[in-house]
C-alpha positions as a Markdown table, in Angstrom:
| # | Residue | x | y | z |
|---|---|---|---|---|
| 1 | Met | 151.1 | 79.8 | 175.9 |
| 2 | Pro | 147.2 | 80.0 | 175.9 |
| 3 | Gln | 145.4 | 77.0 | 176.9 |
| 4 | Ala | 143.4 | 75.3 | 174.2 |
| 5 | Ile | 141.0 | 73.6 | 176.5 |
| 6 | Pro | 139.2 | 75.6 | 179.2 |
| 7 | Asn | 139.7 | 74.6 | 182.9 |
| 8 | Ser | 135.8 | 74.1 | 183.1 |
| 9 | Arg | 134.6 | 70.6 | 182.1 |
| 10 | Ile | 131.1 | 71.1 | 181.3 |
| 11 | Tyr | 130.0 | 68.9 | 178.5 |
| 12 | Ser | 126.9 | 69.1 | 176.4 |
| 13 | Leu | 124.5 | 66.1 | 176.7 |
| 14 | Leu | 122.0 | 64.9 | 174.1 |
| 15 | Pro | 118.3 | 65.8 | 175.1 |
| 16 | Glu | 117.7 | 62.0 | 175.5 |
| 17 | Glu | 120.4 | 61.7 | 177.9 |
| 18 | Gln | 119.3 | 64.7 | 179.9 |
| 19 | Leu | 115.7 | 63.4 | 180.0 |
| 20 | Ile | 116.8 | 60.0 | 181.2 |
| 21 | Leu | 119.1 | 61.4 | 183.9 |
| 22 | Ala | 116.5 | 63.9 | 185.1 |
| 23 | Ala | 113.8 | 61.2 | 185.3 |
| 24 | Asp | 115.9 | 58.6 | 187.1 |
| 25 | His | 117.0 | 61.4 | 189.6 |
| 26 | Glu | 113.5 | 62.5 | 190.1 |
| 27 | Thr | 112.3 | 59.0 | 190.7 |
| 28 | Gln | 115.0 | 58.6 | 193.3 |
| 29 | Gln | 114.1 | 61.9 | 194.9 |
| 30 | Lys | 110.5 | 61.0 | 195.1 |
| 31 | His | 111.4 | 57.8 | 197.0 |
| 32 | His | 113.7 | 59.7 | 199.3 |
| 33 | Phe | 111.0 | 62.2 | 200.3 |
| 34 | Arg | 108.5 | 59.4 | 200.7 |
| 35 | Gly | 110.8 | 57.8 | 203.1 |
| 36 | Phe | 111.2 | 61.0 | 205.0 |
| 37 | Gln | 107.4 | 61.4 | 205.0 |
| 38 | Leu | 107.1 | 58.1 | 206.7 |
| 39 | Ser | 109.9 | 58.9 | 209.2 |
| 40 | Phe | 108.0 | 61.8 | 210.6 |
| 41 | Leu | 104.6 | 60.3 | 210.5 |
| 42 | Thr | 104.2 | 59.5 | 214.1 |
| 43 | Leu | 106.1 | 62.4 | 215.9 |
| 44 | Asp | 105.6 | 65.3 | 213.4 |
| 45 | Pro | 102.6 | 65.0 | 211.0 |
| 46 | Ala | 103.2 | 68.6 | 209.7 |
| 47 | Thr | 106.7 | 67.7 | 208.7 |
| 48 | Ser | 105.6 | 64.5 | 207.3 |
| 49 | Gly | 103.1 | 66.3 | 205.2 |
| 50 | Val | 105.6 | 68.7 | 203.9 |
| 51 | Met | 107.8 | 65.7 | 202.9 |
| 52 | Gly | 104.8 | 64.2 | 201.1 |
| 53 | Glu | 104.2 | 67.4 | 199.2 |
| 54 | Leu | 107.9 | 67.4 | 198.2 |
| 55 | Ser | 107.4 | 63.9 | 196.8 |
| 56 | Lys | 104.3 | 65.0 | 194.9 |
| 57 | Glu | 106.3 | 67.7 | 193.4 |
| 58 | Cys | 108.8 | 65.1 | 192.1 |
| 59 | Glu | 105.9 | 63.2 | 190.5 |
| 60 | Lys | 104.8 | 66.5 | 188.8 |
| 61 | Arg | 108.3 | 66.9 | 187.5 |
| 62 | Leu | 108.3 | 63.4 | 186.2 |
| 63 | Glu | 105.0 | 64.2 | 184.3 |
| 64 | Arg | 106.7 | 67.3 | 182.8 |
| 65 | Leu | 109.7 | 65.4 | 181.7 |
| 66 | Ala | 107.5 | 62.7 | 179.9 |
| 67 | Ser | 105.5 | 65.5 | 178.4 |
| 68 | Thr | 108.7 | 67.3 | 177.2 |
| 69 | Ala | 110.0 | 64.0 | 175.8 |
| 70 | Thr | 106.9 | 63.5 | 173.9 |
| 71 | Ser | 106.8 | 67.0 | 172.4 |
| 72 | Met | 110.4 | 66.5 | 171.4 |
| 73 | Gln | 109.5 | 63.2 | 169.8 |
| 74 | Ile | 112.1 | 61.3 | 171.8 |
| 75 | Ser | 109.8 | 59.6 | 174.2 |
| 76 | Asp | 110.7 | 56.0 | 173.0 |
| 77 | Gly | 114.1 | 56.2 | 174.8 |
| 78 | Val | 112.7 | 57.9 | 178.0 |
| 79 | Arg | 111.0 | 55.6 | 180.5 |
| 80 | Val | 109.8 | 57.8 | 183.4 |
| 81 | Gly | 109.8 | 55.9 | 186.7 |
| 82 | Glu | 111.9 | 53.0 | 186.0 |
| 83 | Ala | 114.8 | 54.0 | 188.4 |
| 84 | His | 112.8 | 52.5 | 191.3 |
| 85 | Asn | 113.7 | 49.0 | 190.3 |
| 86 | Ala | 117.3 | 50.1 | 189.9 |
| 87 | Ile | 117.5 | 51.1 | 193.6 |
| 88 | Pro | 118.4 | 48.0 | 195.8 |
| 89 | Ala | 115.5 | 46.8 | 197.9 |
| 90 | Glu | 117.5 | 47.1 | 201.1 |
| 91 | Ile | 118.1 | 50.8 | 200.5 |
| 92 | Arg | 114.5 | 51.4 | 199.6 |
| 93 | Arg | 113.5 | 49.8 | 202.9 |
| 94 | Gln | 115.8 | 51.9 | 205.0 |
| 95 | His | 113.4 | 54.1 | 207.0 |
| 96 | Thr | 114.2 | 55.6 | 210.3 |
| 97 | Phe | 111.3 | 56.6 | 212.5 |
| 98 | Val | 111.7 | 59.9 | 214.3 |
| 99 | Val | 111.0 | 59.4 | 218.0 |
| 100 | Asn | 112.6 | 62.4 | 219.4 |
| 101 | Asp | 114.0 | 65.9 | 218.6 |
| 102 | Asp | 117.6 | 64.7 | 218.2 |
| 103 | Lys | 116.5 | 62.1 | 215.6 |
| 104 | Ala | 114.4 | 64.7 | 213.9 |
| 105 | Gln | 117.3 | 67.0 | 213.5 |
| 106 | Gln | 119.4 | 64.1 | 212.2 |
| 107 | Val | 116.8 | 63.1 | 209.6 |
| 108 | Leu | 116.2 | 66.8 | 208.5 |
| 109 | Ser | 120.0 | 67.2 | 208.1 |
| 110 | Gln | 119.9 | 64.1 | 205.9 |
| 111 | Ala | 116.8 | 65.6 | 203.9 |
| 112 | Leu | 118.7 | 68.9 | 203.6 |
| 113 | Ser | 121.7 | 67.1 | 202.1 |
| 114 | Val | 119.4 | 65.1 | 199.6 |
| 115 | Ala | 117.9 | 68.5 | 198.6 |
| 116 | Asp | 121.3 | 70.2 | 198.2 |
| 117 | His | 122.5 | 67.3 | 196.1 |
| 118 | Ser | 119.4 | 67.5 | 193.9 |
| 119 | Leu | 119.9 | 71.3 | 193.4 |
| 120 | Asn | 123.5 | 70.8 | 192.5 |
| 121 | Phe | 122.6 | 68.1 | 190.1 |
| 122 | His | 120.0 | 70.1 | 188.3 |
| 123 | Glu | 122.4 | 73.1 | 188.1 |
| 124 | Leu | 124.9 | 70.9 | 186.3 |
| 125 | Leu | 122.3 | 69.5 | 184.1 |
| 126 | Leu | 121.2 | 72.9 | 183.1 |
| 127 | Lys | 124.8 | 74.0 | 182.4 |
| 128 | Ser | 125.2 | 71.0 | 180.1 |
| 129 | Cys | 122.0 | 71.8 | 178.3 |
| 130 | Ser | 122.0 | 72.9 | 174.7 |
| 131 | Thr | 118.3 | 72.6 | 173.8 |
| 132 | Pro | 116.1 | 75.6 | 174.5 |
| 133 | Ala | 113.1 | 73.5 | 175.5 |
| 134 | Met | 115.1 | 71.5 | 178.0 |
| 135 | Ala | 116.8 | 74.6 | 179.2 |
| 136 | Asp | 113.6 | 76.3 | 180.1 |
| 137 | Leu | 112.3 | 73.2 | 181.8 |
| 138 | Leu | 115.6 | 72.7 | 183.8 |
| 139 | Arg | 115.5 | 76.4 | 184.8 |
| 140 | Gln | 112.2 | 75.8 | 186.4 |
| 141 | Phe | 113.4 | 72.7 | 188.1 |
| 142 | Val | 116.4 | 74.6 | 189.6 |
| 143 | Glu | 114.0 | 77.1 | 190.9 |
| 144 | Gln | 111.8 | 74.5 | 192.5 |
| 145 | Lys | 114.8 | 72.7 | 194.0 |
| 146 | His | 116.2 | 75.8 | 195.5 |
| 147 | Cys | 112.6 | 76.4 | 197.1 |
| 148 | Ala | 112.6 | 72.8 | 198.5 |
| 149 | Tyr | 116.0 | 73.2 | 199.9 |
| 150 | Gln | 115.0 | 76.4 | 201.7 |
| 151 | Ile | 111.7 | 74.7 | 203.0 |
| 152 | Ile | 113.8 | 71.9 | 204.5 |
| 153 | Lys | 116.3 | 74.4 | 205.9 |
| 154 | Glu | 113.5 | 76.3 | 207.6 |
| 155 | Leu | 112.1 | 73.1 | 209.1 |
| 156 | Arg | 115.5 | 72.1 | 210.5 |
| 157 | Glu | 116.0 | 75.6 | 211.9 |
| 158 | Arg | 112.8 | 75.9 | 213.8 |
C-alpha cells in the first residue's frame, strides 16, 4: 500500500517565521564569532581577525534580512538583533583565551562545529522556503556559510 505521507518531514514556514528564525540565528552566530575573536586576540591576532570578519559577515546578513523584511512589507514582526537578550548572560560571558596550540585546536574545533551547525540550519531553512525572495537570499546565505565553514576548517588544519 503506498504511503500517503512522504518519509521526509520538511515543513513550509511563513516568510515572517523564516526571517525571525534567521535573524535570531545570525545574532547568535555574531556573538559566537565575537567570542572566538576575543579568544585568539593575544596568541593569534590573524585568526582573531578572521573571526572578527566572520562576525561582520553576520552583521551584513542581519542587515539583508531587515532589508528583505521591509521589501516584503513584514518588517513589523521582525526585530533584528533582539536574540542577544535571549542568550543567558553566563553563556555570553564564556570566553576561553587561547594560550597554547592545544587550546587553539580545541577552540577552532568548537568554531568549526558552530559553523557546521549554522550551515545545516540555513540548508534546512532553505528547504522549508516557499517564497522566491527568501529562497534567493537563503541560497546566498548557504553559500556564505559553506565558505565560512571551509575557512575555519583550513585554519584548524594549518
